[in-house]
TORMIFI-590362 format. One record per residue (C-alpha): chain; y, z, x; residue number from 1; residue in one letter. Coordinates in nm, 2 decimals, decimal comma. Each point is the difference from the previous one (the first is absolute). Layout:
REM TORMIFI-590362
(A (Y Z X) NUM A)
...
***
This chain:
REM TORMIFI-590362
(A (1,65 -2,71 6,56) 1 M)
(A (-0,03 0,37 -0,02) 2 K)
(A (0,33 0,02 -0,20) 3 N)
(A (-0,13 -0,26 -0,25) 4 R)
(A (-0,33 0,20 -0,04) 5 K)
(A (0,19 0,32 -0,05) 6 W)
(A (0,23 -0,17 -0,25) 7 T)
(A (-0,30 -0,12 -0,19) 8 G)
(A (-0,15 0,35 -0,02) 9 H)
(A (0,34 0,13 -0,11) 10 L)
(A (0,02 -0,25 -0,28) 11 R)
(A (-0,34 0,09 -0,12) 12 V)
(A (0,08 0,37 0,01) 13 A)
(A (0,33 -0,05 -0,19) 14 L)
(A (-0,17 -0,21 -0,26) 15 A)
(A (-0,26 0,27 -0,05) 16 A)
(A (0,26 0,27 -0,03) 17 M)
(A (0,20 -0,21 -0,25) 18 L)
(A (-0,31 -0,06 -0,21) 19 A)
(A (-0,06 0,38 -0,01) 20 I)
(A (0,36 0,07 -0,09) 21 M)
(A (-0,01 -0,26 -0,28) 22 L)
(A (-0,33 0,13 -0,13) 23 A)
(A (0,09 0,36 0,01) 24 A)
(A (0,22 0,00 -0,32) 25 P)
(A (-0,26 -0,19 -0,19) 26 A)
(A (-0,28 0,24 0,12) 27 S)
(A (0,21 0,30 -0,09) 28 A)
(A (0,08 -0,14 -0,34) 29 Q)
(A (-0,37 -0,07 -0,06) 30 T)
(A (-0,09 0,35 0,10) 31 R)
(A (0,26 0,15 -0,23) 32 E)
(A (-0,13 -0,22 -0,29) 33 Q)
(A (-0,35 0,12 0,07) 34 A)
(A (0,11 0,36 0,00) 35 R)
(A (0,18 -0,04 -0,33) 36 R)
(A (-0,30 -0,16 -0,16) 37 I)
(A (-0,22 0,29 0,12) 38 H)
(A (0,25 0,26 -0,13) 39 D)
(A (0,01 -0,17 -0,34) 40 R)
(A (-0,37 -0,01 -0,04) 41 L)
(A (-0,14 0,30 0,17) 42 A)
(A (0,30 0,23 -0,02) 43 G)
(A (-0,05 0,11 0,36) 44 V)
(A (0,11 -0,15 0,34) 45 P)
(A (-0,26 -0,23 0,17) 46 P)
(A (-0,16 0,11 0,32) 47 T)
(A (0,10 -0,20 0,31) 48 A)
(A (-0,32 -0,19 0,00) 49 D)
(A (0,02 -0,08 -0,37) 50 V)
(A (0,36 -0,11 0,04) 51 L)
(A (-0,09 -0,23 0,28) 52 Q)
(A (-0,29 -0,14 -0,20) 53 A)
(A (0,23 -0,07 -0,29) 54 M)
(A (0,27 -0,15 0,22) 55 T)
(A (-0,26 -0,23 0,16) 56 N)
(A (-0,14 -0,08 -0,34) 57 A)
(A (0,32 -0,16 -0,11) 58 T)
(A (-0,04 -0,24 0,29) 59 Q)
(A (-0,37 -0,05 0,03) 60 S)
(A (-0,33 0,07 -0,17) 61 S)
(A (-0,16 0,35 -0,05) 62 H)
(A (-0,35 0,09 -0,11) 63 E)
(A (0,13 0,18 -0,32) 64 V)
(A (0,21 -0,30 -0,09) 65 C)
(A (-0,27 -0,25 0,08) 66 A)
(A (-0,24 0,18 -0,24) 67 S)
(A (0,26 -0,01 -0,27) 68 N)
(A (0,13 -0,35 0,07) 69 G)
(A (0,36 0,10 0,06) 70 V)
(A (0,25 -0,07 0,29) 71 T)
(A (0,34 0,10 0,11) 72 G)
(A (0,19 0,30 -0,15) 73 P)
(A (-0,27 0,00 -0,28) 74 E)
(A (-0,25 0,06 0,27) 75 C)
(A (0,20 0,30 0,12) 76 A)
(A (0,00 0,14 -0,35) 77 A)
(A (-0,38 -0,02 -0,02) 78 Y)
(A (-0,02 0,19 0,33) 79 I)
(A (0,23 0,27 -0,14) 80 A)
(A (-0,23 0,04 -0,30) 81 M)
(A (-0,27 0,10 0,24) 82 E)
(A (0,18 0,33 0,05) 83 D)
(A (-0,18 0,29 -0,18) 84 P)
(A (0,34 0,12 -0,14) 85 S)
(A (0,03 -0,32 -0,21) 86 F)
(A (-0,30 0,12 -0,20) 87 Y)
(A (0,04 0,38 0,02) 88 K)
(A (0,37 0,01 -0,08) 89 V)
(A (0,15 -0,34 -0,11) 90 T)
(A (-0,28 -0,10 -0,24) 91 L)
(A (-0,07 0,35 -0,12) 92 K)
(A (0,36 0,04 -0,10) 93 N)
(A (0,00 -0,35 -0,14) 94 F)
(A (-0,28 0,07 -0,25) 95 A)
(A (0,04 0,38 -0,06) 96 A)
(A (0,28 -0,04 -0,27) 97 P)
(A (-0,24 -0,22 -0,21) 98 W)
(A (-0,24 0,29 -0,05) 99 T)
(A (0,22 0,25 -0,19) 100 N)
(A (0,25 0,01 -0,28) 101 R)
(A (0,28 0,13 0,22) 102 E)
(A (-0,03 -0,29 0,25) 103 F)
(A (-0,02 0,25 0,28) 104 S)
(A (-0,12 -0,08 0,35) 105 V)
(A (-0,08 0,37 0,05) 106 F)
(A (-0,35 -0,01 -0,13) 107 V)
(A (-0,33 0,04 0,19) 108 P)
(A (-0,20 -0,30 0,10) 109 L)
(A (-0,23 -0,10 -0,28) 110 N)
(A (-0,24 -0,28 -0,11) 111 D)
(A (0,28 -0,22 -0,14) 112 Y)
(A (0,21 0,01 0,32) 113 I)
(A (-0,30 -0,04 0,23) 114 A)
(A (-0,11 -0,31 -0,19) 115 T)
(A (0,34 -0,16 0,03) 116 V)
(A (0,00 0,08 0,37) 117 I)
(A (-0,35 -0,14 0,06) 118 G)
(A (0,07 -0,32 -0,20) 119 M)
(A (0,31 -0,07 0,20) 120 I)
(A (-0,17 0,08 0,33) 121 R)
(A (-0,29 -0,23 -0,08) 122 D)
(A (0,24 -0,27 -0,12) 123 D)
(A (-0,17 -0,04 -0,34) 124 L)
(A (0,12 -0,19 -0,30) 125 D)
(A (0,23 0,27 -0,13) 126 F)
(A (-0,04 -0,10 -0,36) 127 R)
(A (-0,33 0,18 0,00) 128 G)
(A (0,18 0,33 0,02) 129 V)
(A (0,03 -0,01 -0,38) 130 L)
(A (-0,35 -0,10 -0,09) 131 W)
(A (-0,27 0,00 0,27) 132 E)
(A (-0,28 0,26 0,04) 133 D)
(A (0,15 0,12 0,33) 134 I)
(A (0,08 0,33 0,17) 135 Q)
(A (0,07 0,10 0,36) 136 Y)
(A (-0,14 0,32 0,14) 137 V)
(A (-0,03 0,16 0,34) 138 G)
(A (-0,29 -0,10 0,22) 139 A)
(A (-0,31 0,22 -0,05) 140 Q)
(A (0,03 0,32 0,21) 141 G)
(A (0,37 -0,02 0,05) 142 T)
(A (0,07 0,30 -0,22) 143 V)
(A (-0,23 0,26 -0,17) 144 N)
(A (0,09 -0,09 -0,36) 145 A)
(A (-0,17 -0,31 -0,13) 146 A)
(A (0,19 -0,24 -0,23) 147 P)
(A (-0,01 0,14 -0,35) 148 S)
(A (0,10 -0,11 -0,35) 149 G)
(A (0,10 0,35 -0,10) 150 N)
(A (0,22 0,13 0,29) 151 N)
(A (0,23 -0,12 0,28) 152 N)
(A (-0,14 0,21 0,28) 153 A)
(A (-0,13 -0,30 0,20) 154 H)
(A (0,34 -0,16 0,03) 155 Y)
(A (0,18 0,32 0,05) 156 E)
(A (-0,23 0,08 0,30) 157 Q)
(A (0,06 -0,35 0,14) 158 L)
(A (0,37 0,07 -0,01) 159 E)
(A (-0,02 0,36 0,13) 160 A)
(A (-0,21 -0,12 0,29) 161 G)
(A (0,26 -0,25 0,10) 162 N)
(A (-0,26 -0,27 0,01) 163 H)
(A (0,11 -0,36 0,06) 164 S)
(A (-0,02 -0,17 -0,33) 165 L)
(A (0,00 -0,33 0,18) 166 K)
(A (-0,33 0,09 0,16) 167 D)
(A (-0,19 0,22 -0,24) 168 V)
(A (0,04 -0,16 -0,34) 169 L)
(A (-0,30 -0,20 -0,12) 170 E)
(A (-0,04 -0,21 -0,31) 171 R)
(A (-0,25 0,11 -0,27) 172 T)
(A (-0,03 -0,05 -0,38) 173 T)
(A (0,20 0,23 -0,23) 174 Q)
(A (-0,30 0,01 -0,24) 175 S)
(A (-0,21 0,17 0,28) 176 S)
(A (0,25 0,28 0,02) 177 V)
(A (0,12 0,07 -0,35) 178 N)
(A (-0,32 -0,10 -0,19) 179 G)
(A (0,16 -0,25 -0,22) 180 L)
(A (-0,19 -0,32 -0,08) 181 D)
(A (0,14 -0,28 0,22) 182 S)
(A (0,12 -0,19 -0,30) 183 S)
(A (0,21 0,30 -0,10) 184 A)
(A (0,18 0,02 0,34) 185 T)
(A (0,35 -0,15 0,04) 186 S)
(A (0,12 0,05 0,35) 187 G)
(A (0,26 0,27 0,04) 188 V)
(A (0,04 0,02 -0,38) 189 I)
(A (-0,33 0,19 -0,02) 190 T)
(A (0,05 0,20 0,33) 191 S)
(A (-0,02 0,37 -0,04) 192 R)
(A (0,37 0,04 0,10) 193 A)
(A (0,12 -0,25 -0,26) 194 A)
(A (-0,22 0,15 -0,27) 195 A)
(A (0,13 0,35 0,07) 196 E)
(A (0,36 -0,12 -0,02) 197 A)
(A (-0,02 -0,26 -0,28) 198 F)
(A (-0,32 0,04 -0,21) 199 F)
(A (0,05 0,38 -0,05) 200 V)
(A (0,08 0,10 -0,36) 201 A)
(A (0,25 -0,23 -0,17) 202 G)
(A (-0,10 -0,33 -0,15) 203 T)
(A (-0,07 -0,20 0,32) 204 N)
(A (0,32 -0,19 -0,04) 205 R)
(A (0,11 0,18 0,31) 206 A)
(A (-0,25 -0,20 0,21) 207 M)
(A (0,13 -0,32 -0,13) 208 F)
(A (0,37 0,10 0,04) 209 R)
(A (-0,05 0,12 0,36) 210 F)
(A (-0,20 -0,31 0,09) 211 T)
(A (0,30 -0,21 -0,11) 212 M)
(A (0,24 0,22 0,20) 213 V)
(A (-0,22 0,00 0,31) 214 N)
(A (-0,14 -0,35 0,00) 215 H)
(A (0,24 -0,21 -0,20) 216 F)
(A (0,31 0,19 0,12) 217 C)
(A (0,12 0,02 -0,36) 218 R)
(A (0,02 0,29 -0,25) 219 D)
(A (-0,08 -0,06 -0,36) 220 M)
(A (0,36 -0,02 -0,11) 221 E)
(A (0,03 -0,32 0,21) 222 E)
(A (-0,30 -0,15 -0,18) 223 L)
(A (0,09 0,07 -0,36) 224 R)
(A (-0,03 -0,29 -0,24) 225 D)
(A (0,07 0,07 -0,37) 226 E)
(A (-0,11 -0,35 -0,10) 227 R)
(A (-0,37 0,05 0,07) 228 L)
(A (-0,24 0,10 -0,27) 229 S)
(A (-0,02 0,37 -0,07) 230 P)
(A (-0,36 -0,02 -0,13) 231 D)
(A (-0,16 0,19 0,28) 232 R)
(A (0,25 0,30 0,01) 233 I)
(A (-0,20 0,31 -0,05) 234 R)
(A (0,02 0,25 -0,28) 235 Q)
(A (0,17 0,27 0,21) 236 D)
(A (0,32 -0,20 0,01) 237 V)
(A (0,21 0,08 -0,30) 238 S)
(A (0,16 -0,30 -0,17) 239 R)
(A (0,28 0,22 -0,13) 240 S)
(A (0,07 0,27 0,26) 241 P)
(A (0,23 0,26 -0,15) 242 G)
(A (0,00 -0,20 -0,32) 243 G)
(A (0,18 -0,29 0,17) 244 D)
(A (-0,20 -0,32 0,03) 245 S)
(A (0,27 -0,15 0,21) 246 R)
(A (-0,10 0,22 0,29) 247 L)
(A (-0,35 -0,15 0,00) 248 F)
(A (0,13 -0,36 -0,03) 249 L)
(A (0,27 0,04 0,26) 250 N)
(A (-0,15 0,25 0,25) 251 N)
(A (-0,38 0,03 -0,04) 252 C)
(A (-0,15 -0,33 -0,10) 253 V)
(A (0,12 -0,20 0,30) 254 G)
(A (-0,21 0,20 0,25) 255 C)
(A (-0,30 0,07 -0,22) 256 H)
(A (-0,06 -0,37 -0,10) 257 T)
(A (-0,10 -0,08 0,35) 258 G)
(A (-0,12 0,33 0,13) 259 M)
(A (-0,24 0,11 -0,28) 260 D)
(A (-0,22 -0,32 -0,01) 261 P)
(A (-0,05 0,03 0,38) 262 M)
(A (-0,04 0,38 0,03) 263 A)
(A (-0,29 -0,04 -0,24) 264 Q)
(A (-0,20 -0,10 0,31) 265 A)
(A (0,00 0,37 0,10) 266 Y)
(A (-0,14 0,12 -0,33) 267 A)
(A (-0,31 0,15 0,15) 268 Y)
(A (0,16 0,18 0,30) 269 Y)
(A (0,11 0,36 0,04) 270 N)
(A (0,06 0,25 0,28) 271 Y)
(A (-0,21 0,30 -0,05) 272 N)
(A (0,20 0,29 0,12) 273 I)
(A (-0,29 0,25 0,00) 274 D)
(A (-0,23 -0,24 0,20) 275 A)
(A (0,29 -0,13 0,22) 276 G)
(A (-0,12 -0,36 -0,05) 277 S)
(A (0,05 -0,32 -0,19) 278 I)
(A (-0,23 -0,06 -0,30) 279 E)
(A (-0,08 -0,33 -0,18) 280 H)
(A (-0,16 0,03 -0,34) 281 T)
(A (-0,13 -0,35 -0,04) 282 A)
(A (0,00 -0,11 -0,37) 283 G)
(A (0,19 0,32 -0,11) 284 D)
(A (0,37 -0,01 -0,03) 285 V)
(A (0,16 0,32 0,15) 286 Q)
(A (0,13 0,23 -0,27) 287 P)
(A (0,35 -0,01 0,16) 288 K)
(A (0,04 -0,35 -0,14) 289 Y)
(A (0,01 0,16 -0,35) 290 F)
(A (0,25 0,27 0,08) 291 N)
(A (0,27 0,03 -0,27) 292 N)
(A (-0,17 -0,28 -0,20) 293 D)
(A (0,16 0,14 -0,32) 294 A)
(A (0,34 -0,12 0,13) 295 N)
(A (-0,07 -0,34 -0,14) 296 F)
(A (-0,35 -0,03 -0,15) 297 P)
(A (0,05 -0,38 -0,06) 298 Q)
(A (0,04 -0,06 0,37) 299 G)
(A (-0,26 -0,13 0,24) 300 F)
(A (-0,31 0,22 0,05) 301 R)
(A (-0,16 -0,07 0,33) 302 T)
(A (-0,37 -0,11 -0,05) 303 P)
(A (-0,09 -0,10 0,36) 304 D)
(A (0,13 -0,09 0,34) 305 D)
(A (0,09 -0,37 -0,07) 306 R)
(A (0,35 -0,08 0,12) 307 W)
(A (0,24 -0,29 -0,05) 308 T)
(A (0,30 -0,10 0,21) 309 N)
(A (0,27 -0,09 -0,24) 310 Y)
(A (0,24 -0,05 0,30) 311 W)
(A (-0,16 -0,34 0,07) 312 R)
(A (0,24 -0,12 -0,27) 313 A)
(A (0,35 0,11 -0,09) 314 G)
(A (0,27 0,10 0,24) 315 Q)
(A (-0,23 0,17 0,25) 316 N)
(A (-0,20 -0,32 0,08) 317 R)
(A (0,22 -0,02 0,31) 318 Y)
(A (-0,23 0,27 0,15) 319 L)
(A (-0,23 -0,30 0,08) 320 G)
(A (-0,35 0,10 -0,10) 321 F)
(A (-0,26 -0,25 0,12) 322 Y)
(A (-0,33 0,20 0,01) 323 G)
(A (-0,33 -0,13 -0,12) 324 P)
(A (-0,01 0,23 -0,31) 325 D)
(A (0,26 -0,20 -0,18) 326 N)
(A (0,18 0,30 -0,14) 327 G)
(A (-0,29 0,19 -0,16) 328 E)
(A (-0,30 0,19 0,10) 329 G)
(A (-0,21 0,32 -0,01) 330 I)
(A (0,07 0,31 0,20) 331 G)
(A (0,21 0,11 0,29) 332 A)
(A (-0,15 -0,23 0,26) 333 K)
(A (0,09 -0,32 -0,17) 334 S)
(A (0,35 0,13 -0,08) 335 L)
(A (0,05 0,09 0,36) 336 G)
(A (-0,10 -0,35 0,10) 337 R)
(A (0,25 -0,14 -0,26) 338 E)
(A (0,28 0,21 0,13) 339 L)
(A (-0,06 -0,07 0,37) 340 S)
(A (-0,02 -0,37 -0,06) 341 H)
(A (0,37 -0,04 -0,08) 342 S)
(A (0,32 -0,10 0,17) 343 A)
(A (0,14 0,34 -0,08) 344 A)
(A (-0,28 0,18 0,19) 345 F)
(A (0,07 -0,21 0,31) 346 S)
(A (0,37 0,04 -0,01) 347 A)
(A (-0,03 0,38 -0,05) 348 C)
(A (-0,22 0,04 0,31) 349 Q)
(A (0,26 -0,18 0,21) 350 V)
(A (0,28 0,20 -0,15) 351 K)
(A (-0,17 0,33 0,09) 352 K)
(A (-0,06 -0,11 0,36) 353 V)
(A (0,35 -0,13 0,03) 354 F)
(A (0,14 0,34 -0,10) 355 K)
(A (-0,25 0,19 0,22) 356 A)
(A (0,07 -0,20 0,31) 357 V)
(A (0,37 -0,10 -0,04) 358 C)
(A (0,08 0,34 -0,17) 359 L)
(A (0,20 -0,18 -0,27) 360 R)
(A (-0,04 -0,24 -0,29) 361 E)
(A (0,07 -0,38 0,05) 362 P)
(A (0,38 -0,04 -0,05) 363 E)
(A (0,16 -0,31 0,13) 364 S)
(A (-0,07 -0,36 -0,09) 365 T)
(A (-0,18 -0,05 0,33) 366 T)
(A (-0,21 0,31 -0,08) 367 D)
(A (-0,11 -0,14 -0,33) 368 H)
(A (-0,08 -0,34 0,15) 369 Q)
(A (-0,21 0,16 0,27) 370 V)
(A (-0,16 0,23 -0,25) 371 F)
(A (-0,12 -0,30 -0,21) 372 D)
(A (-0,14 -0,16 0,32) 373 Q)
(A (-0,19 0,32 0,08) 374 F)
(A (-0,16 0,00 -0,35) 375 V)
(A (-0,11 -0,36 0,06) 376 T)
(A (-0,14 0,10 0,34) 377 N)
(A (-0,18 0,29 -0,15) 378 F)
(A (-0,17 -0,22 -0,26) 379 E)
(A (-0,08 -0,27 0,25) 380 A)
(A (-0,16 0,25 0,24) 381 S)
(A (-0,26 0,10 -0,26) 382 G)
(A (0,21 0,30 -0,12) 383 F)
(A (-0,03 0,18 0,33) 384 R)
(A (0,25 0,28 0,04) 385 M)
(A (0,02 -0,01 0,38) 386 K)
(A (0,17 -0,33 -0,03) 387 K)
(A (0,27 0,16 -0,22) 388 V)
(A (0,05 0,29 0,25) 389 F)
(A (0,02 -0,25 0,29) 390 A)
(A (0,25 -0,23 -0,18) 391 D)
(A (0,22 0,29 -0,11) 392 T)
(A (0,00 0,18 0,34) 393 A)
(A (0,12 -0,32 0,17) 394 Q)
(A (0,27 -0,05 -0,25) 395 Y)
(A (0,14 0,35 0,02) 396 C)
(A (-0,06 0,07 0,37) 397 M)
(A (0,37 -0,05 0,08) 398 G)
(A (0,13 0,23 -0,28) 399 Q)
***
């Protein structure tokens, strides 16, 4: 009897040991996957407690995941995005190149970068980044310098003080900081950082070109279309550069037919170097729009800020515009809404995240299939960037 009882206990013990042995590889694999997800998103190793939470999250529910409606490895990714380094390092480096002509990450924190970080943290519809009256600032009292439309001291102090951007950033209206009328704001387009980089001097075509590069992932050369009407090309573009009209027809017209009618939306904007701030001269076209107007006096002379999107037709219709403005409007805000409501905008956001997280471009057939699914997921989520980061971190965690 005793032997039978002992044998029964032994069987139970052996079964328990076997279960532990069989579970160990799976558990170790899950922990390694969780660690890699954290590394991809935060760029730093997780603490033991966070790693355990992420490992458990792939098998059961977690409060962060419950609040975001996610489970499994996706849940682990959302836990990783709670790390302050995701905001202070990953997202800062993600957005910094969009704020300067050199595409450098080595720039101080500014209103453009902070707004991108805040919108991603709060899981907002990211299309608003190009048109809403929105700005993120440090909570009152965090630093000495108040948010200002004519200097960057507030953001530089936030960064110098090593404050957690995850915790201190608060949403406000851009118009309350830079003094523009709310109708003249256009998300990061009218941020001080963007104005200083792209509205300074020139003809304001730089703002349009860099918006294409940063938010459509395409430079103007890729968008040229010589078959569109040249009727809105400005007077500063010579129709016979160097006496050779073929240069205009072969090299210039293709970009300007699409760019000039849309860049007209920025006709009232300038960056005032002396004041250190953006200015908007409602009703008065900036003199820069008439620079070199003697080059071709018969060309288009900008009368106001009405824009038209010629790319809704022609070979660039694949960009997939679907916004409510139907291809024409007044001012930067409606143009920003037009640009953000496009298939090209969605795909570009996913492309940038893929490169930031996977450290490479999509390459294989599988990469491109997964990429297309991520774009679909992004749009289905209500254009929330955390979904893109979570999807991408899961996909690249083993690479």
